[in-house]
N, CA, C and O atoms as a GROMACS GRO file, in nm:
protein
  348
    1UNK      N    1  -8.260 -11.293   8.844
    1UNK     CA    2  -8.129 -11.332   8.932
    1UNK      C    3  -8.031 -11.351   8.838
    1UNK      O    4  -8.057 -11.394   8.725
    2UNK      N    5  -7.874 -11.310   8.890
    2UNK     CA    6  -7.759 -11.359   8.793
    2UNK      C    7  -7.721 -11.518   8.784
    2UNK      O    8  -7.665 -11.576   8.691
    3UNK      N    9  -7.779 -11.584   8.934
    3UNK     CA   10  -7.730 -11.702   8.924
    3UNK      C   11  -7.837 -11.819   8.888
    3UNK      O   12  -7.826 -11.939   8.916
    4UNK      N   13  -7.952 -11.748   8.814
    4UNK     CA   14  -8.042 -11.866   8.786
    4UNK      C   15  -8.088 -11.826   8.629
    4UNK      O   16  -8.115 -11.710   8.600
    5UNK      N   17  -8.092 -11.947   8.524
    5UNK     CA   18  -8.110 -11.944   8.435
    5UNK      C   19  -8.253 -12.047   8.417
    5UNK      O   20  -8.278 -12.145   8.486
    6UNK      N   21  -8.342 -11.989   8.297
    6UNK     CA   22  -8.437 -12.045   8.245
    6UNK      C   23  -8.433 -12.104   8.110
    6UNK      O   24  -8.410 -12.032   8.013
    7UNK      N   25  -8.454 -12.236   8.098
    7UNK     CA   26  -8.456 -12.290   7.970
    7UNK      C   27  -8.608 -12.338   7.927
    7UNK      O   28  -8.668 -12.414   8.003
    8UNK      N   29  -8.654 -12.304   7.836
    8UNK     CA   30  -8.794 -12.328   7.820
    8UNK      C   31  -8.838 -12.364   7.662
    8UNK      O   32  -8.809 -12.284   7.572
    9UNK      N   33  -8.898 -12.472   7.637
    9UNK     CA   34  -8.894 -12.540   7.488
    9UNK      C   35  -9.046 -12.604   7.493
    9UNK      O   36  -9.080 -12.699   7.564
   10UNK      N   37  -9.140 -12.523   7.391
   10UNK     CA   38  -9.269 -12.609   7.387
   10UNK      C   39  -9.282 -12.636   7.253
   10UNK      O   40  -9.250 -12.547   7.174
   11UNK      N   41  -9.331 -12.760   7.203
   11UNK     CA   42  -9.367 -12.840   7.028
   11UNK      C   43  -9.517 -12.830   7.033
   11UNK      O   44  -9.568 -12.893   7.126
   12UNK      N   45  -9.584 -12.776   6.968
   12UNK     CA   46  -9.718 -12.820   6.913
   12UNK      C   47  -9.745 -12.866   6.782
   12UNK      O   48  -9.725 -12.800   6.680
   13UNK      N   49  -9.803 -13.012   6.787
   13UNK     CA   50  -9.820 -13.106   6.679
   13UNK      C   51  -9.981 -13.139   6.638
   13UNK      O   52 -10.070 -13.159   6.721
   14UNK      N   53  -9.993 -13.139   6.529
   14UNK     CA   54 -10.110 -13.185   6.504
   14UNK      C   55 -10.149 -13.260   6.368
   14UNK      O   56 -10.111 -13.207   6.264
   15UNK      N   57 -10.226 -13.385   6.360
   15UNK     CA   58 -10.179 -13.463   6.264
   15UNK      C   59 -10.287 -13.431   6.138
   15UNK      O   60 -10.406 -13.461   6.140
   16UNK      N   61 -10.217 -13.363   6.030
   16UNK     CA   62 -10.251 -13.346   5.924
   16UNK      C   63 -10.398 -13.421   5.840
   16UNK      O   64 -10.504 -13.380   5.791
   17UNK      N   65 -10.330 -13.547   5.859
   17UNK     CA   66 -10.429 -13.656   5.793
   17UNK      C   67 -10.544 -13.725   5.856
   17UNK      O   68 -10.654 -13.731   5.802
   18UNK      N   69 -10.509 -13.795   6.007
   18UNK     CA   70 -10.630 -13.824   6.046
   18UNK      C   71 -10.710 -13.726   6.143
   18UNK      O   72 -10.833 -13.735   6.138
   19UNK      N   73 -10.657 -13.638   6.227
   19UNK     CA   74 -10.712 -13.588   6.344
   19UNK      C   75 -10.700 -13.406   6.321
   19UNK      O   76 -10.675 -13.341   6.423
   20UNK      N   77 -10.714 -13.344   6.211
   20UNK     CA   78 -10.659 -13.209   6.218
   20UNK      C   79 -10.697 -13.151   6.306
   20UNK      O   80 -10.799 -13.198   6.356
   21UNK      N   81 -10.643 -13.031   6.368
   21UNK     CA   82 -10.698 -12.959   6.464
   21UNK      C   83 -10.699 -12.962   6.594
   21UNK      O   84 -10.734 -12.876   6.676
   22UNK      N   85 -10.628 -13.135   6.615
   22UNK     CA   86 -10.625 -13.178   6.736
   22UNK      C   87 -10.469 -13.158   6.769
   22UNK      O   88 -10.377 -13.206   6.703
   23UNK      N   89 -10.452 -13.061   6.908
   23UNK     CA   90 -10.310 -13.035   6.922
   23UNK      C   91 -10.242 -13.121   7.020
   23UNK      O   92 -10.294 -13.125   7.132
   24UNK      N   93 -10.113 -13.205   6.996
   24UNK     CA   94 -10.048 -13.288   7.084
   24UNK      C   95  -9.933 -13.172   7.138
   24UNK      O   96  -9.878 -13.095   7.059
   25UNK      N   97  -9.907 -13.171   7.284
   25UNK     CA   98  -9.824 -13.099   7.331
   25UNK      C   99  -9.714 -13.163   7.398
   25UNK      O  100  -9.726 -13.263   7.469
   26UNK      N  101  -9.587 -13.091   7.369
   26UNK     CA  102  -9.470 -13.142   7.401
   26UNK      C  103  -9.369 -12.993   7.471
   26UNK      O  104  -9.321 -12.900   7.406
   27UNK      N  105  -9.361 -13.021   7.638
   27UNK     CA  106  -9.343 -12.874   7.703
   27UNK      C  107  -9.193 -12.918   7.785
   27UNK      O  108  -9.204 -12.998   7.878
   28UNK      N  109  -9.082 -12.875   7.757
   28UNK     CA  110  -8.987 -12.865   7.856
   28UNK      C  111  -8.966 -12.739   7.939
   28UNK      O  112  -8.977 -12.645   7.861
   29UNK      N  113  -8.943 -12.697   8.056
   29UNK     CA  114  -8.915 -12.605   8.168
   29UNK      C  115  -8.809 -12.657   8.245
   29UNK      O  116  -8.833 -12.754   8.317
   30UNK      N  117  -8.673 -12.598   8.240
   30UNK     CA  118  -8.579 -12.610   8.341
   30UNK      C  119  -8.513 -12.512   8.414
   30UNK      O  120  -8.487 -12.424   8.332
   31UNK      N  121  -8.472 -12.479   8.523
   31UNK     CA  122  -8.418 -12.376   8.596
   31UNK      C  123  -8.288 -12.453   8.628
   31UNK      O  124  -8.262 -12.551   8.697
   32UNK      N  125  -8.209 -12.358   8.540
   32UNK     CA  126  -8.041 -12.371   8.583
   32UNK      C  127  -7.994 -12.306   8.695
   32UNK      O  128  -8.016 -12.185   8.688
   33UNK      N  129  -7.926 -12.347   8.818
   33UNK     CA  130  -7.933 -12.274   8.910
   33UNK      C  131  -7.754 -12.318   8.943
   33UNK      O  132  -7.702 -12.430   8.933
   34UNK      N  133  -7.686 -12.182   8.985
   34UNK     CA  134  -7.546 -12.161   8.998
   34UNK      C  135  -7.554 -12.137   9.164
   34UNK      O  136  -7.591 -12.036   9.222
   35UNK      N  137  -7.502 -12.273   9.227
   35UNK     CA  138  -7.491 -12.241   9.353
   35UNK      C  139  -7.360 -12.141   9.441
   35UNK      O  140  -7.364 -12.056   9.531
   36UNK      N  141  -7.247 -12.207   9.357
   36UNK     CA  142  -7.131 -12.148   9.401
   36UNK      C  143  -7.046 -12.192   9.280
   36UNK      O  144  -7.087 -12.237   9.173
   37UNK      N  145  -6.933 -12.173   9.314
   37UNK     CA  146  -6.790 -12.213   9.178
   37UNK      C  147  -6.823 -12.368   9.139
   37UNK      O  148  -6.846 -12.410   9.026
   38UNK      N  149  -6.819 -12.452   9.271
   38UNK     CA  150  -6.823 -12.572   9.238
   38UNK      C  151  -6.951 -12.670   9.237
   38UNK      O  152  -6.923 -12.790   9.228
   39UNK      N  153  -7.090 -12.635   9.246
   39UNK     CA  154  -7.200 -12.654   9.240
   39UNK      C  155  -7.315 -12.621   9.185
   39UNK      O  156  -7.378 -12.524   9.225
   40UNK      N  157  -7.358 -12.700   9.083
   40UNK     CA  158  -7.473 -12.662   8.996
   40UNK      C  159  -7.609 -12.711   9.035
   40UNK      O  160  -7.604 -12.798   9.122
   41UNK      N  161  -7.708 -12.683   9.002
   41UNK     CA  162  -7.841 -12.773   9.003
   41UNK      C  163  -7.915 -12.727   8.914
   41UNK      O  164  -7.903 -12.614   8.864
   42UNK      N  165  -8.022 -12.833   8.877
   42UNK     CA  166  -8.114 -12.808   8.756
   42UNK      C  167  -8.245 -12.885   8.820
   42UNK      O  168  -8.251 -12.985   8.892
   43UNK      N  169  -8.356 -12.793   8.764
   43UNK     CA  170  -8.468 -12.845   8.847
   43UNK      C  171  -8.576 -12.769   8.740
   43UNK      O  172  -8.618 -12.656   8.717
   44UNK      N  173  -8.596 -12.928   8.682
   44UNK     CA  174  -8.700 -12.922   8.561
   44UNK      C  175  -8.830 -13.001   8.545
   44UNK      O  176  -8.833 -13.079   8.641
   45UNK      N  177  -8.920 -13.016   8.481
   45UNK     CA  178  -9.033 -13.081   8.420
   45UNK      C  179  -9.058 -13.086   8.283
   45UNK      O  180  -9.061 -12.988   8.209
   46UNK      N  181  -9.076 -13.206   8.248
   46UNK     CA  182  -9.144 -13.214   8.115
   46UNK      C  183  -9.256 -13.284   8.109
   46UNK      O  184  -9.268 -13.402   8.141
   47UNK      N  185  -9.359 -13.198   8.059
   47UNK     CA  186  -9.510 -13.267   7.994
   47UNK      C  187  -9.537 -13.296   7.876
   47UNK      O  188  -9.503 -13.221   7.785
   48UNK      N  189  -9.588 -13.384   7.859
   48UNK     CA  190  -9.668 -13.445   7.741
   48UNK      C  191  -9.772 -13.485   7.721
   48UNK      O  192  -9.802 -13.576   7.798
   49UNK      N  193  -9.864 -13.453   7.634
   49UNK     CA  194  -9.971 -13.493   7.597
   49UNK      C  195 -10.034 -13.504   7.470
   49UNK      O  196 -10.072 -13.406   7.406
   50UNK      N  197 -10.050 -13.635   7.429
   50UNK     CA  198 -10.070 -13.689   7.308
   50UNK      C  199 -10.185 -13.801   7.332
   50UNK      O  200 -10.185 -13.898   7.407
   51UNK      N  201 -10.281 -13.753   7.241
   51UNK     CA  202 -10.406 -13.816   7.262
   51UNK      C  203 -10.378 -13.940   7.190
   51UNK      O  204 -10.472 -14.002   7.239
   52UNK      N  205 -10.326 -14.020   7.119
   52UNK     CA  206 -10.300 -14.131   7.077
   52UNK      C  207 -10.272 -14.223   7.193
   52UNK      O  208 -10.324 -14.334   7.205
   53UNK      N  209 -10.189 -14.173   7.273
   53UNK     CA  210 -10.141 -14.288   7.387
   53UNK      C  211 -10.240 -14.276   7.479
   53UNK      O  212 -10.278 -14.177   7.542
   54UNK      N  213 -10.286 -14.413   7.480
   54UNK     CA  214 -10.412 -14.459   7.544
   54UNK      C  215 -10.398 -14.518   7.698
   54UNK      O  216 -10.316 -14.609   7.713
   55UNK      N  217 -10.454 -14.482   7.785
   55UNK     CA  218 -10.428 -14.524   7.927
   55UNK      C  219 -10.578 -14.593   7.972
   55UNK      O  220 -10.688 -14.546   7.944
   56UNK      N  221 -10.551 -14.709   8.044
   56UNK     CA  222 -10.646 -14.787   8.101
   56UNK      C  223 -10.757 -14.858   7.983
   56UNK      O  224 -10.880 -14.865   7.990
   57UNK      N  225 -10.660 -14.908   7.871
   57UNK     CA  226 -10.720 -15.015   7.780
   57UNK      C  227 -10.800 -15.118   7.851
   57UNK      O  228 -10.764 -15.130   7.968
   58UNK      N  229 -10.878 -15.180   7.823
   58UNK     CA  230 -10.981 -15.310   7.861
   58UNK      C  231 -10.981 -15.377   7.726
   58UNK      O  232 -11.034 -15.328   7.626
   59UNK      N  233 -10.922 -15.482   7.731
   59UNK     CA  234 -10.972 -15.600   7.638
   59UNK      C  235 -11.008 -15.706   7.706
   59UNK      O  236 -10.997 -15.709   7.828
   60UNK      N  237 -11.058 -15.811   7.633
   60UNK     CA  238 -11.132 -15.938   7.665
   60UNK      C  239 -11.035 -16.056   7.664
   60UNK      O  240 -10.920 -16.037   7.624
   61UNK      N  241 -11.068 -16.162   7.700
   61UNK     CA  242 -10.963 -16.291   7.666
   61UNK      C  243 -10.922 -16.291   7.541
   61UNK      O  244 -10.803 -16.316   7.522
   62UNK      N  245 -11.000 -16.265   7.440
   62UNK     CA  246 -10.961 -16.329   7.274
   62UNK      C  247 -10.904 -16.176   7.219
   62UNK      O  248 -10.899 -16.154   7.098
   63UNK      N  249 -10.865 -16.084   7.308
   63UNK     CA  250 -10.760 -15.957   7.253
   63UNK      C  251 -10.857 -15.832   7.219
   63UNK      O  252 -10.802 -15.722   7.222
   64UNK      N  253 -10.980 -15.836   7.190
   64UNK     CA  254 -11.077 -15.748   7.145
   64UNK      C  255 -11.106 -15.648   7.246
   64UNK      O  256 -11.148 -15.680   7.357
   65UNK      N  257 -11.080 -15.492   7.203
   65UNK     CA  258 -11.051 -15.391   7.260
   65UNK      C  259 -11.203 -15.371   7.345
   65UNK      O  260 -11.289 -15.335   7.265
   66UNK      N  261 -11.251 -15.384   7.469
   66UNK     CA  262 -11.399 -15.347   7.496
   66UNK      C  263 -11.411 -15.176   7.535
   66UNK      O  264 -11.511 -15.107   7.513
   67UNK      N  265 -11.276 -15.125   7.604
   67UNK     CA  266 -11.290 -14.961   7.624
   67UNK      C  267 -11.149 -14.919   7.572
   67UNK      O  268 -11.044 -14.970   7.613
   68UNK      N  269 -11.157 -14.830   7.487
   68UNK     CA  270 -11.035 -14.772   7.405
   68UNK      C  271 -10.939 -14.678   7.528
   68UNK      O  272 -10.846 -14.600   7.513
   69UNK      N  273 -10.988 -14.714   7.616
   69UNK     CA  274 -10.925 -14.589   7.733
   69UNK      C  275 -10.930 -14.466   7.704
   69UNK      O  276 -11.002 -14.435   7.610
   70UNK      N  277 -10.849 -14.353   7.783
   70UNK     CA  278 -10.854 -14.228   7.766
   70UNK      C  279 -10.697 -14.162   7.772
   70UNK      O  280 -10.614 -14.210   7.849
   71UNK      N  281 -10.669 -14.060   7.693
   71UNK     CA  282 -10.564 -14.001   7.707
   71UNK      C  283 -10.573 -13.909   7.831
   71UNK      O  284 -10.666 -13.839   7.872
   72UNK      N  285 -10.424 -13.933   7.890
   72UNK     CA  286 -10.390 -13.810   7.998
   72UNK      C  287 -10.258 -13.754   7.979
   72UNK      O  288 -10.186 -13.778   7.882
   73UNK      N  289 -10.231 -13.675   8.080
   73UNK     CA  290 -10.110 -13.604   8.094
   73UNK      C  291  -9.995 -13.666   8.110
   73UNK      O  292 -10.016 -13.756   8.191
   74UNK      N  293  -9.875 -13.665   8.074
   74UNK     CA  294  -9.761 -13.753   8.122
   74UNK      C  295  -9.678 -13.636   8.183
   74UNK      O  296  -9.706 -13.528   8.132
   75UNK      N  297  -9.572 -13.633   8.288
   75UNK     CA  298  -9.519 -13.550   8.377
   75UNK      C  299  -9.426 -13.607   8.428
   75UNK      O  300  -9.434 -13.684   8.524
   76UNK      N  301  -9.297 -13.566   8.350
   76UNK     CA  302  -9.150 -13.613   8.410
   76UNK      C  303  -9.094 -13.486   8.507
   76UNK      O  304  -9.097 -13.373   8.458
   77UNK      N  305  -9.055 -13.501   8.616
   77UNK     CA  306  -8.972 -13.393   8.689
   77UNK      C  307  -8.846 -13.402   8.715
   77UNK      O  308  -8.829 -13.521   8.739
   78UNK      N  309  -8.756 -13.353   8.723
   78UNK     CA  310  -8.613 -13.386   8.725
   78UNK      C  311  -8.524 -13.302   8.831
   78UNK      O  312  -8.541 -13.180   8.830
   79UNK      N  313  -8.467 -13.334   8.887
   79UNK     CA  314  -8.355 -13.270   8.976
   79UNK      C  315  -8.203 -13.318   8.959
   79UNK      O  316  -8.177 -13.435   8.984
   80UNK      N  317  -8.122 -13.248   8.925
   80UNK     CA  318  -7.949 -13.280   8.877
   80UNK      C  319  -7.909 -13.173   8.983
   80UNK      O  320  -7.948 -13.061   9.016
   81UNK      N  321  -7.818 -13.258   9.018
   81UNK     CA  322  -7.743 -13.156   9.138
   81UNK      C  323  -7.588 -13.194   9.100
   81UNK      O  324  -7.559 -13.306   9.142
   82UNK      N  325  -7.483 -13.130   9.034
   82UNK     CA  326  -7.348 -13.166   8.991
   82UNK      C  327  -7.252 -13.056   9.040
   82UNK      O  328  -7.271 -12.937   9.066
   83UNK      N  329  -7.102 -13.162   9.044
   83UNK     CA  330  -7.020 -13.069   9.133
   83UNK      C  331  -6.889 -13.095   9.020
   83UNK      O  332  -6.846 -13.193   8.960
   84UNK      N  333  -6.854 -12.956   9.025
   84UNK     CA  334  -6.759 -12.957   8.892
   84UNK      C  335  -6.621 -12.865   8.957
   84UNK      O  336  -6.641 -12.769   9.033
   85UNK      N  337  -6.493 -12.905   8.919
   85UNK     CA  338  -6.362 -12.866   8.992
   85UNK      C  339  -6.285 -12.869   8.842
   85UNK      O  340  -6.291 -12.961   8.761
   86UNK      N  341  -6.210 -12.744   8.827
   86UNK     CA  342  -6.130 -12.750   8.725
   86UNK      C  343  -6.008 -12.708   8.780
   86UNK      O  344  -5.992 -12.614   8.857
   87UNK      N  345  -5.898 -12.806   8.721
   87UNK     CA  346  -5.756 -12.755   8.785
   87UNK      C  347  -5.670 -12.814   8.664
   87UNK      O  348  -5.547 -12.801   8.664
   0.00000   0.00000   0.00000
């Protein structure tokens, strides 16, 4: 379609020293929509998976880690609507 553009970026990382072969993902996808001469919109997502970022970590009263937690997918959604007028 002539009024829709897609921007896509994916980055894959691995730690060479600590855990080689384990892939961390950083992926952005955005649809840029031209509604008319005055209104533009962007709909997109940003997905991150990094196994070094742990969720649900359990510690005791002394600060000792009982359960190191699990890595999870992080997701961000975005919606931008813009109005532009040139004079």
